[in-house]
Structure formats: C-alpha cells, structure tokens
PQR file of N, CA, C, O and H, with PARSE charges and radii, in Angstrom:
ATOM      1  N   MET A   1     161.420  61.769 105.778 -0.4000 1.5000
ATOM      2  CA  MET A   1     160.247  60.923 105.780 -0.0000 2.0000
ATOM      3  C   MET A   1     160.280  60.035 104.547  0.5500 1.7000
ATOM      4  O   MET A   1     160.719  60.466 103.481 -0.5500 1.4000
ATOM      5  N   ALA A   2     159.833  58.838 104.681 -0.4000 1.5000
ATOM      6  CA  ALA A   2     159.801  57.904 103.560 -0.0000 2.0000
ATOM      7  C   ALA A   2     158.786  58.372 102.526  0.5500 1.7000
ATOM      8  O   ALA A   2     158.000  59.281 102.793 -0.5500 1.4000
ATOM      9  H   ALA A   2     159.476  58.489 105.547  0.4000 1.0000
ATOM     10  N   ASN A   3     158.799  57.766 101.364 -0.4000 1.5000
ATOM     11  CA  ASN A   3     157.847  58.128 100.331 -0.0000 2.0000
ATOM     12  C   ASN A   3     156.418  57.785 100.710  0.5500 1.7000
ATOM     13  O   ASN A   3     155.478  58.347 100.148 -0.5500 1.4000
ATOM     14  H   ASN A   3     159.437  57.028 101.147  0.4000 1.0000
ATOM     15  N   ASN A   4     156.241  56.870 101.656 -0.4000 1.5000
ATOM     16  CA  ASN A   4     154.901  56.522 102.100 -0.0000 2.0000
ATOM     17  C   ASN A   4     154.432  57.529 103.136  0.5500 1.7000
ATOM     18  O   ASN A   4     155.152  57.802 104.096 -0.5500 1.4000
ATOM     19  H   ASN A   4     157.005  56.414 102.113  0.4000 1.0000
ATOM     20  N   PRO A   5     153.239  58.088 102.960 -0.5600 1.5000
ATOM     21  CA  PRO A   5     152.751  59.053 103.954  0.2800 2.0000
ATOM     22  C   PRO A   5     152.457  58.362 105.278  0.5500 1.7000
ATOM     23  O   PRO A   5     152.040  57.204 105.303 -0.5500 1.4000
ATOM     24  N   PHE A   6     152.676  59.074 106.376 -0.4000 1.5000
ATOM     25  CA  PHE A   6     152.372  58.547 107.704 -0.0000 2.0000
ATOM     26  C   PHE A   6     150.867  58.624 107.910  0.5500 1.7000
ATOM     27  O   PHE A   6     150.264  59.683 107.739 -0.5500 1.4000
ATOM     28  H   PHE A   6     153.015  60.015 106.357  0.4000 1.0000
ATOM     29  N   ILE A   7     150.271  57.513 108.273 -0.4000 1.5000
ATOM     30  CA  ILE A   7     148.835  57.464 108.537 -0.0000 2.0000
ATOM     31  C   ILE A   7     148.655  56.893 109.924  0.5500 1.7000
ATOM     32  O   ILE A   7     149.152  55.807 110.220 -0.5500 1.4000
ATOM     33  H   ILE A   7     150.762  56.652 108.413  0.4000 1.0000
ATOM     34  N   GLY A   8     147.961  57.602 110.762 -0.4000 1.5000
ATOM     35  CA  GLY A   8     147.707  57.040 112.074 -0.0000 2.0000
ATOM     36  C   GLY A   8     147.454  58.085 113.122  0.5500 1.7000
ATOM     37  O   GLY A   8     147.268  59.267 112.831 -0.5500 1.4000
ATOM     38  H   GLY A   8     147.558  58.484 110.522  0.4000 1.0000
ATOM     39  N   ILE A   9     147.451  57.623 114.338 -0.4000 1.5000
ATOM     40  CA  ILE A   9     147.192  58.473 115.479 -0.0000 2.0000
ATOM     41  C   ILE A   9     148.444  58.461 116.340  0.5500 1.7000
ATOM     42  O   ILE A   9     149.080  57.419 116.502 -0.5500 1.4000
ATOM     43  H   ILE A   9     147.602  56.663 114.574  0.4000 1.0000
ATOM     44  N   GLY A  10     148.789  59.578 116.875 -0.4000 1.5000
ATOM     45  CA  GLY A  10     149.936  59.628 117.759 -0.0000 2.0000
ATOM     46  C   GLY A  10     150.972  60.605 117.269  0.5500 1.7000
ATOM     47  O   GLY A  10     150.749  61.346 116.312 -0.5500 1.4000
ATOM     48  H   GLY A  10     148.273  60.424 116.743  0.4000 1.0000
ATOM     49  N   HIS A  11     152.111  60.598 117.937 -0.4000 1.5000
ATOM     50  CA  HIS A  11     153.172  61.538 117.648 -0.0000 2.0000
ATOM     51  C   HIS A  11     153.950  61.085 116.416  0.5500 1.7000
ATOM     52  O   HIS A  11     154.468  59.969 116.357 -0.5500 1.4000
ATOM     53  H   HIS A  11     152.292  59.995 118.714  0.4000 1.0000
ATOM     54  N   ASN A  12     154.014  61.964 115.454 -0.4000 1.5000
ATOM     55  CA  ASN A  12     154.800  61.718 114.255 -0.0000 2.0000
ATOM     56  C   ASN A  12     155.886  62.779 114.214  0.5500 1.7000
ATOM     57  O   ASN A  12     155.587  63.934 113.911 -0.5500 1.4000
ATOM     58  H   ASN A  12     153.593  62.870 115.502  0.4000 1.0000
ATOM     59  N   PRO A  13     157.124  62.437 114.503 -0.5600 1.5000
ATOM     60  CA  PRO A  13     158.194  63.440 114.576  0.2800 2.0000
ATOM     61  C   PRO A  13     158.516  64.106 113.245  0.5500 1.7000
ATOM     62  O   PRO A  13     159.225  65.112 113.220 -0.5500 1.4000
ATOM     63  N   GLU A  14     158.020  63.577 112.161 -0.4000 1.5000
ATOM     64  CA  GLU A  14     158.349  64.112 110.845 -0.0000 2.0000
ATOM     65  C   GLU A  14     157.286  65.042 110.297  0.5500 1.7000
ATOM     66  O   GLU A  14     157.371  65.441 109.136 -0.5500 1.4000
ATOM     67  H   GLU A  14     157.444  62.759 112.182  0.4000 1.0000
ATOM     68  N   GLY A  15     156.294  65.399 111.082 -0.4000 1.5000
ATOM     69  CA  GLY A  15     155.254  66.297 110.612 -0.0000 2.0000
ATOM     70  C   GLY A  15     153.902  65.847 111.106  0.5500 1.7000
ATOM     71  O   GLY A  15     153.801  64.860 111.835 -0.5500 1.4000
ATOM     72  H   GLY A  15     156.225  65.076 112.026  0.4000 1.0000
ATOM     73  N   PRO A  16     152.857  66.560 110.716 -0.5600 1.5000
ATOM     74  CA  PRO A  16     151.523  66.212 111.212  0.2800 2.0000
ATOM     75  C   PRO A  16     151.058  64.864 110.669  0.5500 1.7000
ATOM     76  O   PRO A  16     151.409  64.464 109.559 -0.5500 1.4000
ATOM     77  N   ASP A  17     150.267  64.184 111.475 -0.4000 1.5000
ATOM     78  CA  ASP A  17     149.690  62.914 111.040 -0.0000 2.0000
ATOM     79  C   ASP A  17     148.739  63.151 109.876  0.5500 1.7000
ATOM     80  O   ASP A  17     148.055  64.173 109.814 -0.5500 1.4000
ATOM     81  H   ASP A  17     149.982  64.509 112.377  0.4000 1.0000
ATOM     82  N   LEU A  18     148.705  62.216 108.976 -0.4000 1.5000
ATOM     83  CA  LEU A  18     147.773  62.251 107.869 -0.0000 2.0000
ATOM     84  C   LEU A  18     146.393  61.911 108.413  0.5500 1.7000
ATOM     85  O   LEU A  18     146.221  60.853 109.017 -0.5500 1.4000
ATOM     86  H   LEU A  18     149.260  61.386 109.027  0.4000 1.0000
ATOM     87  N   PRO A  19     145.397  62.786 108.213 -0.5600 1.5000
ATOM     88  CA  PRO A  19     144.055  62.463 108.693  0.2800 2.0000
ATOM     89  C   PRO A  19     143.586  61.125 108.119  0.5500 1.7000
ATOM     90  O   PRO A  19     143.793  60.834 106.940 -0.5500 1.4000
ATOM     91  N   LEU A  20     142.959  60.328 108.960 -0.4000 1.5000
ATOM     92  CA  LEU A  20     142.538  58.993 108.552 -0.0000 2.0000
ATOM     93  C   LEU A  20     141.650  59.034 107.311  0.5500 1.7000
ATOM     94  O   LEU A  20     141.820  58.219 106.404 -0.5500 1.4000
ATOM     95  H   LEU A  20     142.791  60.563 109.917  0.4000 1.0000
ATOM     96  N   GLY A  21     140.706  59.971 107.262 -0.4000 1.5000
ATOM     97  CA  GLY A  21     139.817  60.081 106.101 -0.0000 2.0000
ATOM     98  C   GLY A  21     140.578  60.364 104.820  0.5500 1.7000
ATOM     99  O   GLY A  21     140.254  59.816 103.767 -0.5500 1.4000
ATOM    100  H   GLY A  21     140.567  60.633 107.998  0.4000 1.0000
ATOM    101  N   LEU A  22     141.594  61.220 104.905 -0.4000 1.5000
ATOM    102  CA  LEU A  22     142.410  61.507 103.722 -0.0000 2.0000
ATOM    103  C   LEU A  22     143.198  60.275 103.315  0.5500 1.7000
ATOM    104  O   LEU A  22     143.297  59.962 102.129 -0.5500 1.4000
ATOM    105  H   LEU A  22     141.857  61.665 105.761  0.4000 1.0000
ATOM    106  N   GLY A  23     143.758  59.575 104.288 -0.4000 1.5000
ATOM    107  CA  GLY A  23     144.501  58.356 103.969 -0.0000 2.0000
ATOM    108  C   GLY A  23     143.644  57.323 103.278  0.5500 1.7000
ATOM    109  O   GLY A  23     144.085  56.661 102.339 -0.5500 1.4000
ATOM    110  H   GLY A  23     143.678  59.829 105.251  0.4000 1.0000
ATOM    111  N   MET A  24     142.406  57.188 103.750 -0.4000 1.5000
ATOM    112  CA  MET A  24     141.491  56.218 103.143 -0.0000 2.0000
ATOM    113  C   MET A  24     141.144  56.620 101.710  0.5500 1.7000
ATOM    114  O   MET A  24     141.087  55.770 100.821 -0.5500 1.4000
ATOM    115  H   MET A  24     142.048  57.726 104.512  0.4000 1.0000
ATOM    116  N   ARG A  25     140.911  57.923 101.485 -0.4000 1.5000
ATOM    117  CA  ARG A  25     140.566  58.377 100.127 -0.0000 2.0000
ATOM    118  C   ARG A  25     141.772  58.268  99.190  0.5500 1.7000
ATOM    119  O   ARG A  25     141.623  57.904  98.023 -0.5500 1.4000
ATOM    120  H   ARG A  25     140.957  58.614 102.207  0.4000 1.0000
ATOM    121  N   LEU A  26     142.950  58.579  99.696 -0.4000 1.5000
ATOM    122  CA  LEU A  26     144.139  58.447  98.855 -0.0000 2.0000
ATOM    123  C   LEU A  26     144.363  56.997  98.447  0.5500 1.7000
ATOM    124  O   LEU A  26     144.815  56.724  97.335 -0.5500 1.4000
ATOM    125  H   LEU A  26     143.071  58.874 100.644  0.4000 1.0000
ATOM    126  N   ALA A  27     144.049  56.071  99.342 -0.4000 1.5000
ATOM    127  CA  ALA A  27     144.193  54.648  99.017 -0.0000 2.0000
ATOM    128  C   ALA A  27     143.279  54.242  97.871  0.5500 1.7000
ATOM    129  O   ALA A  27     143.563  53.278  97.161 -0.5500 1.4000
ATOM    130  H   ALA A  27     143.682  56.292 100.245  0.4000 1.0000
ATOM    131  N   GLN A  28     142.179  54.973  97.686 -0.4000 1.5000
ATOM    132  CA  GLN A  28     141.234  54.681  96.602 -0.0000 2.0000
ATOM    133  C   GLN A  28     141.576  55.408  95.313  0.5500 1.7000
ATOM    134  O   GLN A  28     140.986  55.133  94.268 -0.5500 1.4000
ATOM    135  H   GLN A  28     141.947  55.757  98.263  0.4000 1.0000
ATOM    136  N   GLU A  29     142.517  56.325  95.381 -0.4000 1.5000
ATOM    137  CA  GLU A  29     142.885  57.150  94.217 -0.0000 2.0000
ATOM    138  C   GLU A  29     144.397  57.079  94.004  0.5500 1.7000
ATOM    139  O   GLU A  29     145.122  57.955  94.476 -0.5500 1.4000
ATOM    140  H   GLU A  29     142.995  56.548  96.230  0.4000 1.0000
ATOM    141  N   PRO A  30     144.882  56.061  93.307 -0.5600 1.5000
ATOM    142  CA  PRO A  30     146.338  55.893  93.147  0.2800 2.0000
ATOM    143  C   PRO A  30     147.053  57.113  92.572  0.5500 1.7000
ATOM    144  O   PRO A  30     148.165  57.428  92.997 -0.5500 1.4000
ATOM    145  N   ARG A  31     146.449  57.790  91.633 -0.4000 1.5000
ATOM    146  CA  ARG A  31     147.105  58.961  91.042 -0.0000 2.0000
ATOM    147  C   ARG A  31     147.280  60.064  92.097  0.5500 1.7000
ATOM    148  O   ARG A  31     148.330  60.703  92.164 -0.5500 1.4000
ATOM    149  H   ARG A  31     145.546  57.534  91.287  0.4000 1.0000
ATOM    150  N   ALA A  32     146.245  60.283  92.918 -0.4000 1.5000
ATOM    151  CA  ALA A  32     146.336  61.280  93.991 -0.0000 2.0000
ATOM    152  C   ALA A  32     147.371  60.849  95.028  0.5500 1.7000
ATOM    153  O   ALA A  32     148.125  61.683  95.530 -0.5500 1.4000
ATOM    154  H   ALA A  32     145.391  59.764  92.864  0.4000 1.0000
ATOM    155  N   MET A  33     147.413  59.566  95.350 -0.4000 1.5000
ATOM    156  CA  MET A  33     148.390  59.044  96.315 -0.0000 2.0000
ATOM    157  C   MET A  33     149.802  59.251  95.780  0.5500 1.7000
ATOM    158  O   MET A  33     150.695  59.647  96.528 -0.5500 1.4000
ATOM    159  H   MET A  33     146.800  58.889  94.942  0.4000 1.0000
ATOM    160  N   ASP A  34     150.010  58.988  94.499 -0.4000 1.5000
ATOM    161  CA  ASP A  34     151.329  59.187  93.900 -0.0000 2.0000
ATOM    162  C   ASP A  34     151.743  60.652  93.974  0.5500 1.7000
ATOM    163  O   ASP A  34     152.888  60.960  94.308 -0.5500 1.4000
ATOM    164  H   ASP A  34     149.284  58.666  93.891  0.4000 1.0000
ATOM    165  N   THR A  35     150.819  61.554  93.664 -0.4000 1.5000
ATOM    166  CA  THR A  35     151.131  62.982  93.727 -0.0000 2.0000
ATOM    167  C   THR A  35     151.472  63.378  95.151  0.5500 1.7000
ATOM    168  O   THR A  35     152.452  64.088  95.382 -0.5500 1.4000
ATOM    169  H   THR A  35     149.889  61.304  93.393  0.4000 1.0000
ATOM    170  N   PHE A  36     150.669  62.924  96.113 -0.4000 1.5000
ATOM    171  CA  PHE A  36     150.932  63.250  97.514 -0.0000 2.0000
ATOM    172  C   PHE A  36     152.315  62.740  97.917  0.5500 1.7000
ATOM    173  O   PHE A  36     153.039  63.424  98.641 -0.5500 1.4000
ATOM    174  H   PHE A  36     149.873  62.348  95.925  0.4000 1.0000
ATOM    175  N   GLY A  37     152.679  61.569  97.465 -0.4000 1.5000
ATOM    176  CA  GLY A  37     153.978  60.993  97.795 -0.0000 2.0000
ATOM    177  C   GLY A  37     155.151  61.774  97.244  0.5500 1.7000
ATOM    178  O   GLY A  37     156.255  61.684  97.780 -0.5500 1.4000
ATOM    179  H   GLY A  37     152.091  61.014  96.877  0.4000 1.0000
ATOM    180  N   THR A  38     154.937  62.538  96.184 -0.4000 1.5000
ATOM    181  CA  THR A  38     156.024  63.329  95.597 -0.0000 2.0000
ATOM    182  C   THR A  38     156.150  64.713  96.217  0.5500 1.7000
ATOM    183  O   THR A  38     157.112  65.426  95.933 -0.5500 1.4000
ATOM    184  H   THR A  38     154.040  62.610  95.748  0.4000 1.0000
ATOM    185  N   LEU A  39     155.198  65.107  97.060 -0.4000 1.5000
ATOM    186  CA  LEU A  39     155.249  66.435  97.676 -0.0000 2.0000
ATOM    187  C   LEU A  39     156.361  66.502  98.708  0.5500 1.7000
ATOM    188  O   LEU A  39     156.702  65.499  99.336 -0.5500 1.4000
ATOM    189  H   LEU A  39     154.416  64.527  97.292  0.4000 1.0000
ATOM    190  N   ASN A  40     156.920  67.682  98.877 -0.4000 1.5000
ATOM    191  CA  ASN A  40     157.903  67.859  99.943 -0.0000 2.0000
ATOM    192  C   ASN A  40     157.150  68.005 101.273  0.5500 1.7000
ATOM    193  O   ASN A  40     155.924  68.110 101.286 -0.5500 1.4000
ATOM    194  H   ASN A  40     156.644  68.496  98.367  0.4000 1.0000
ATOM    195  N   GLU A  41     157.882  68.011 102.375 -0.4000 1.5000
ATOM    196  CA  GLU A  41     157.249  68.038 103.697 -0.0000 2.0000
ATOM    197  C   GLU A  41     156.359  69.261 103.889  0.5500 1.7000
ATOM    198  O   GLU A  41     155.275  69.158 104.464 -0.5500 1.4000
ATOM    199  H   GLU A  41     158.879  67.926 102.364  0.4000 1.0000
ATOM    200  N   GLY A  42     156.809  70.412 103.414 -0.4000 1.5000
ATOM    201  CA  GLY A  42     156.017  71.631 103.534 -0.0000 2.0000
ATOM    202  C   GLY A  42     154.701  71.534 102.782  0.5500 1.7000
ATOM    203  O   GLY A  42     153.661  71.973 103.273 -0.5500 1.4000
ATOM    204  H   GLY A  42     157.689  70.497 102.947  0.4000 1.0000
ATOM    205  N   GLN A  43     154.751  70.961 101.594 -0.4000 1.5000
ATOM    206  CA  GLN A  43     153.532  70.813 100.799 -0.0000 2.0000
ATOM    207  C   GLN A  43     152.579  69.815 101.440  0.5500 1.7000
ATOM    208  O   GLN A  43     151.368  70.033 101.449 -0.5500 1.4000
ATOM    209  H   GLN A  43     155.596  70.605 101.195  0.4000 1.0000
ATOM    210  N   LYS A  44     153.118  68.711 101.981 -0.4000 1.5000
ATOM    211  CA  LYS A  44     152.275  67.738 102.668 -0.0000 2.0000
ATOM    212  C   LYS A  44     151.608  68.380 103.875  0.5500 1.7000
ATOM    213  O   LYS A  44     150.423  68.162 104.130 -0.5500 1.4000
ATOM    214  H   LYS A  44     154.102  68.533 101.973  0.4000 1.0000
ATOM    215  N   THR A  45     152.371  69.170 104.613 -0.4000 1.5000
ATOM    216  CA  THR A  45     151.815  69.867 105.769 -0.0000 2.0000
ATOM    217  C   THR A  45     150.727  70.834 105.334  0.5500 1.7000
ATOM    218  O   THR A  45     149.719  70.985 106.023 -0.5500 1.4000
ATOM    219  H   THR A  45     153.333  69.348 104.406  0.4000 1.0000
ATOM    220  N   GLN A  46     150.922  71.489 104.198 -0.4000 1.5000
ATOM    221  CA  GLN A  46     149.918  72.421 103.674 -0.0000 2.0000
ATOM    222  C   GLN A  46     148.608  71.691 103.375  0.5500 1.7000
ATOM    223  O   GLN A  46     147.535  72.187 103.719 -0.5500 1.4000
ATOM    224  H   GLN A  46     151.741  71.366 103.638  0.4000 1.0000
ATOM    225  N   VAL A  47     148.682  70.528 102.744 -0.4000 1.5000
ATOM    226  CA  VAL A  47     147.483  69.747 102.430 -0.0000 2.0000
ATOM    227  C   VAL A  47     146.789  69.311 103.716  0.5500 1.7000
ATOM    228  O   VAL A  47     145.571  69.439 103.844 -0.5500 1.4000
ATOM    229  H   VAL A  47     149.554  70.126 102.464  0.4000 1.0000
ATOM    230  N   ILE A  48     147.563  68.799 104.662 -0.4000 1.5000
ATOM    231  CA  ILE A  48     146.986  68.327 105.923 -0.0000 2.0000
ATOM    232  C   ILE A  48     146.376  69.490 106.701  0.5500 1.7000
ATOM    233  O   ILE A  48     145.291  69.351 107.266 -0.5500 1.4000
ATOM    234  H   ILE A  48     148.552  68.696 104.558  0.4000 1.0000
ATOM    235  N   SER A  49     147.054  70.623 106.737 -0.4000 1.5000
ATOM    236  CA  SER A  49     146.537  71.797 107.445 -0.0000 2.0000
ATOM    237  C   SER A  49     145.247  72.298 106.805  0.5500 1.7000
ATOM    238  O   SER A  49     144.333  72.740 107.501 -0.5500 1.4000
ATOM    239  H   SER A  49     147.935  70.736 106.278  0.4000 1.0000
ATOM    240  N   TYR A  50     145.178  72.229 105.485 -0.4000 1.5000
ATOM    241  CA  TYR A  50     143.957  72.625 104.769 -0.0000 2.0000
ATOM    242  C   TYR A  50     142.770  71.806 105.273  0.5500 1.7000
ATOM    243  O   TYR A  50     141.697  72.357 105.515 -0.5500 1.4000
ATOM    244  H   TYR A  50     145.920  71.870 104.919  0.4000 1.0000
ATOM    245  N   ILE A  51     142.951  70.516 105.429 -0.4000 1.5000
ATOM    246  CA  ILE A  51     141.876  69.641 105.885 -0.0000 2.0000
ATOM    247  C   ILE A  51     141.586  69.882 107.364  0.5500 1.7000
ATOM    248  O   ILE A  51     140.423  69.933 107.766 -0.5500 1.4000
ATOM    249  H   ILE A  51     143.823  70.068 105.232  0.4000 1.0000
ATOM    250  N   GLN A  52     142.621  70.029 108.166 -0.4000 1.5000
ATOM    251  CA  GLN A  52     142.438  70.216 109.597 -0.0000 2.0000
ATOM    252  C   GLN A  52     141.815  71.566 109.938  0.5500 1.7000
ATOM    253  O   GLN A  52     141.350  71.754 111.062 -0.5500 1.4000
ATOM    254  H   GLN A  52     143.565  69.987 107.839  0.4000 1.0000
ATOM    255  N   ALA A  53     141.795  72.493 109.013 -0.4000 1.5000
ATOM    256  CA  ALA A  53     141.183  73.799 109.236 -0.0000 2.0000
ATOM    257  C   ALA A  53     139.661  73.746 109.125  0.5500 1.7000
ATOM    258  O   ALA A  53     138.997  74.761 109.339 -0.5500 1.4000
ATOM    259  H   ALA A  53     142.173  72.340 108.100  0.4000 1.0000
ATOM    260  N   ALA A  54     139.102  72.597 108.800 -0.4000 1.5000
ATOM    261  CA  ALA A  54     137.650  72.458 108.665 -0.0000 2.0000
ATOM    262  C   ALA A  54     136.967  72.733 109.998  0.5500 1.7000
ATOM    263  O   ALA A  54     137.489  72.395 111.061 -0.5500 1.4000
ATOM    264  H   ALA A  54     139.641  71.773 108.626  0.4000 1.0000
ATOM    265  N   SER A  55     135.794  73.350 109.927 -0.4000 1.5000
ATOM    266  CA  SER A  55     135.072  73.696 111.153 -0.0000 2.0000
ATOM    267  C   SER A  55     134.017  72.661 111.529  0.5500 1.7000
ATOM    268  O   SER A  55     133.542  72.646 112.665 -0.5500 1.4000
ATOM    269  H   SER A  55     135.370  73.625 109.064  0.4000 1.0000
ATOM    270  N   THR A  56     133.649  71.799 110.587 -0.4000 1.5000
ATOM    271  CA  THR A  56     132.650  70.752 110.855 -0.0000 2.0000
ATOM    272  C   THR A  56     133.078  69.468 110.168  0.5500 1.7000
ATOM    273  O   THR A  56     133.988  69.470 109.339 -0.5500 1.4000
ATOM    274  H   THR A  56     134.035  71.811 109.665  0.4000 1.0000
ATOM    275  N   GLY A  57     132.424  68.384 110.513 -0.4000 1.5000
ATOM    276  CA  GLY A  57     132.709  67.111 109.854 -0.0000 2.0000
ATOM    277  C   GLY A  57     132.400  67.162 108.366  0.5500 1.7000
ATOM    278  O   GLY A  57     133.153  66.633 107.549 -0.5500 1.4000
ATOM    279  H   GLY A  57     131.685  68.382 111.187  0.4000 1.0000
ATOM    280  N   ASP A  58     131.288  67.801 108.020 -0.4000 1.5000
ATOM    281  CA  ASP A  58     130.938  67.932 106.600 -0.0000 2.0000
ATOM    282  C   ASP A  58     131.970  68.760 105.854  0.5500 1.7000
ATOM    283  O   ASP A  58     132.336  68.443 104.722 -0.5500 1.4000
ATOM    284  H   ASP A  58     130.676  68.230 108.684  0.4000 1.0000
ATOM    285  N   ASP A  59     132.437  69.826 106.501 -0.4000 1.5000
ATOM    286  CA  ASP A  59     133.469  70.665 105.890 -0.0000 2.0000
ATOM    287  C   ASP A  59     134.738  69.845 105.681  0.5500 1.7000
ATOM    288  O   ASP A  59     135.380  69.955 104.637 -0.5500 1.4000
ATOM    289  H   ASP A  59     132.140  70.083 107.421  0.4000 1.0000
ATOM    290  N   ALA A  60     135.102  69.029 106.659 -0.4000 1.5000
ATOM    291  CA  ALA A  60     136.300  68.182 106.533 -0.0000 2.0000
ATOM    292  C   ALA A  60     136.154  67.213 105.365  0.5500 1.7000
ATOM    293  O   ALA A  60     137.089  67.036 104.585 -0.5500 1.4000
ATOM    294  H   ALA A  60     134.581  68.939 107.507  0.4000 1.0000
ATOM    295  N   GLN A  61     134.988  66.587 105.243 -0.4000 1.5000
ATOM    296  CA  GLN A  61     134.757  65.660 104.126 -0.0000 2.0000
ATOM    297  C   GLN A  61     134.861  66.383 102.796  0.5500 1.7000
ATOM    298  O   GLN A  61     135.451  65.859 101.851 -0.5500 1.4000
ATOM    299  H   GLN A  61     134.228  66.731 105.877  0.4000 1.0000
ATOM    300  N   ASN A  62     134.294  67.579 102.710 -0.4000 1.5000
ATOM    301  CA  ASN A  62     134.384  68.351 101.465 -0.0000 2.0000
ATOM    302  C   ASN A  62     135.828  68.725 101.159  0.5500 1.7000
ATOM    303  O   ASN A  62     136.253  68.683 100.005 -0.5500 1.4000
ATOM    304  H   ASN A  62     133.814  68.004 103.477  0.4000 1.0000
ATOM    305  N   ARG A  63     136.576  69.088 102.184 -0.4000 1.5000
ATOM    306  CA  ARG A  63     137.977  69.448 101.981 -0.0000 2.0000
ATOM    307  C   ARG A  63     138.796  68.229 101.556  0.5500 1.7000
ATOM    308  O   ARG A  63     139.698  68.351 100.727 -0.5500 1.4000
ATOM    309  H   ARG A  63     136.230  69.123 103.122  0.4000 1.0000
ATOM    310  N   ILE A  64     138.496  67.074 102.105 -0.4000 1.5000
ATOM    311  CA  ILE A  64     139.191  65.850 101.694 -0.0000 2.0000
ATOM    312  C   ILE A  64     138.926  65.581 100.216  0.5500 1.7000
ATOM    313  O   ILE A  64     139.847  65.274  99.460 -0.5500 1.4000
ATOM    314  H   ILE A  64     137.764  66.975 102.779  0.4000 1.0000
ATOM    315  N   GLU A  65     137.671  65.697  99.811 -0.4000 1.5000
ATOM    316  CA  GLU A  65     137.338  65.461  98.396 -0.0000 2.0000
ATOM    317  C   GLU A  65     138.030  66.470  97.494  0.5500 1.7000
ATOM    318  O   GLU A  65     138.530  66.109  96.429 -0.5500 1.4000
ATOM    319  H   GLU A  65     136.923  65.947 100.425  0.4000 1.0000
ATOM    320  N   THR A  66     138.065  67.736  97.912 -0.4000 1.5000
ATOM    321  CA  THR A  66     138.754  68.766  97.136 -0.0000 2.0000
ATOM    322  C   THR A  66     140.243  68.450  97.036  0.5500 1.7000
ATOM    323  O   THR A  66     140.840  68.568  95.966 -0.5500 1.4000
ATOM    324  H   THR A  66     137.659  68.029  98.777  0.4000 1.0000
ATOM    325  N   ALA A  67     140.838  68.047  98.160 -0.4000 1.5000
ATOM    326  CA  ALA A  67     142.264  67.719  98.165 -0.0000 2.0000
ATOM    327  C   ALA A  67     142.568  66.543  97.249  0.5500 1.7000
ATOM    328  O   ALA A  67     143.530  66.584  96.482 -0.5500 1.4000
ATOM    329  H   ALA A  67     140.353  67.951  99.029  0.4000 1.0000
ATOM    330  N   VAL A  68     141.758  65.501  97.324 -0.4000 1.5000
ATOM    331  CA  VAL A  68     141.990  64.311  96.494 -0.0000 2.0000
ATOM    332  C   VAL A  68     141.832  64.653  95.014  0.5500 1.7000
ATOM    333  O   VAL A  68     142.628  64.215  94.184 -0.5500 1.4000
ATOM    334  H   VAL A  68     140.977  65.468  97.947  0.4000 1.0000
ATOM    335  N   THR A  69     140.811  65.432  94.689 -0.4000 1.5000
ATOM    336  CA  THR A  69     140.605  65.836  93.294 -0.0000 2.0000
ATOM    337  C   THR A  69     141.801  66.650  92.802  0.5500 1.7000
ATOM    338  O   THR A  69     142.312  66.416  91.707 -0.5500 1.4000
ATOM    339  H   THR A  69     140.164  65.788  95.364  0.4000 1.0000
ATOM    340  N   SER A  70     142.244  67.607  93.620 -0.4000 1.5000
ATOM    341  CA  SER A  70     143.391  68.434  93.240 -0.0000 2.0000
ATOM    342  C   SER A  70     144.639  67.603  93.055  0.5500 1.7000
ATOM    343  O   SER A  70     145.357  67.763  92.068 -0.5500 1.4000
ATOM    344  H   SER A  70     141.829  67.797  94.510  0.4000 1.0000
ATOM    345  N   LEU A  71     144.905  66.709  94.005 -0.4000 1.5000
ATOM    346  CA  LEU A  71     146.100  65.864  93.913 -0.0000 2.0000
ATOM    347  C   LEU A  71     146.023  64.934  92.707  0.5500 1.7000
ATOM    348  O   LEU A  71     147.034  64.685  92.050 -0.5500 1.4000
ATOM    349  H   LEU A  71     144.322  66.578  94.807  0.4000 1.0000
ATOM    350  N   ARG A  72     144.839  64.425  92.415 -0.4000 1.5000
ATOM    351  CA  ARG A  72     144.672  63.562  91.234 -0.0000 2.0000
ATOM    352  C   ARG A  72     145.014  64.326  89.962  0.5500 1.7000
ATOM    353  O   ARG A  72     145.503  63.750  88.990 -0.5500 1.4000
ATOM    354  H   ARG A  72     144.018  64.628  92.948  0.4000 1.0000
ATOM    355  N   GLU A  73     144.745  65.651  89.982 -0.4000 1.5000
ATOM    356  CA  GLU A  73     145.034  66.507  88.829 -0.0000 2.0000
ATOM    357  C   GLU A  73     146.453  67.082  88.878  0.5500 1.7000
ATOM    358  O   GLU A  73     146.840  67.872  88.018 -0.5500 1.4000
ATOM    359  H   GLU A  73     144.347  66.119  90.771  0.4000 1.0000
ATOM    360  N   GLY A  74     147.225  66.674  89.898 -0.4000 1.5000
ATOM    361  CA  GLY A  74     148.616  67.081  89.986 -0.0000 2.0000
ATOM    362  C   GLY A  74     148.851  68.455  90.585  0.5500 1.7000
ATOM    363  O   GLY A  74     149.884  69.072  90.323 -0.5500 1.4000
ATOM    364  H   GLY A  74     146.911  66.032  90.597  0.4000 1.0000
ATOM    365  N   ARG A  75     147.911  68.947  91.387 -0.4000 1.5000
ATOM    366  CA  ARG A  75     148.070  70.267  91.997 -0.0000 2.0000
ATOM    367  C   ARG A  75     147.670  70.219  93.461  0.5500 1.7000
ATOM    368  O   ARG A  75     147.046  69.261  93.917 -0.5500 1.4000
ATOM    369  H   ARG A  75     147.072  68.446  91.599  0.4000 1.0000
ATOM    370  N   LEU A  76     148.034  71.261  94.191 -0.4000 1.5000
ATOM    371  CA  LEU A  76     147.679  71.370  95.609 -0.0000 2.0000
ATOM    372  C   LEU A  76     146.280  71.959  95.746  0.5500 1.7000
ATOM    373  O   LEU A  76     145.876  72.776  94.918 -0.5500 1.4000
ATOM    374  H   LEU A  76     148.540  72.040  93.821  0.4000 1.0000
ATOM    375  N   PRO A  77     145.532  71.560  96.774 -0.5600 1.5000
ATOM    376  CA  PRO A  77     144.207  72.135  96.995  0.2800 2.0000
ATOM    377  C   PRO A  77     144.314  73.586  97.452  0.5500 1.7000
ATOM    378  O   PRO A  77     145.278  73.978  98.110 -0.5500 1.4000
ATOM    379  N   GLN A  78     143.308  74.371  97.091 -0.4000 1.5000
ATOM    380  CA  GLN A  78     143.291  75.779  97.506 -0.0000 2.0000
ATOM    381  C   GLN A  78     141.942  76.147  98.030  0.5500 1.7000
ATOM    382  O   GLN A  78     141.726  77.291  98.430 -0.5500 1.4000
ATOM    383  H   GLN A  78     142.525  74.053  96.556  0.4000 1.0000
TER
END
C-alpha cells in the first residue's frame, strides 16, 4: 500500500477502507496523519478496527477523536 491511506467506499484489496470520519479528522491533524502513514498494515487495520467496533454513532465519533489524539501523540489508540 502506498504511504497515503486509502479513503473511500468499496473494495480495497490492501486492507479495510479508512472510515470517512477518520479520514476527514486526519486531514485536519497533519501530525496524526503522518503517524498513521508510518504505521504498518497490521497497525492501520488495528486503528480502523478500533473505530469500526463502535456500537453507536456517538461511540464512533468518540473513538475517532481518541484515535486522532493518540496518533498525534505518536501512539496507537487503546
């Protein structure tokens, strides 16, 4: 996969699609975007799976914010 994360809807043969909300937030946080870009495929999948595990829209938004904050600080969300 290229250094640019895949953002969109549809089949991505290189791993899960980046949730649109996460892509939008990463675009607003260059440091978090840079960290995400340096992650290996497994780590990127871990971040995306963390967000996709949300049970509600509010939970997803909170998880996106947690992920962006963690990535901005150079770590994976937990």
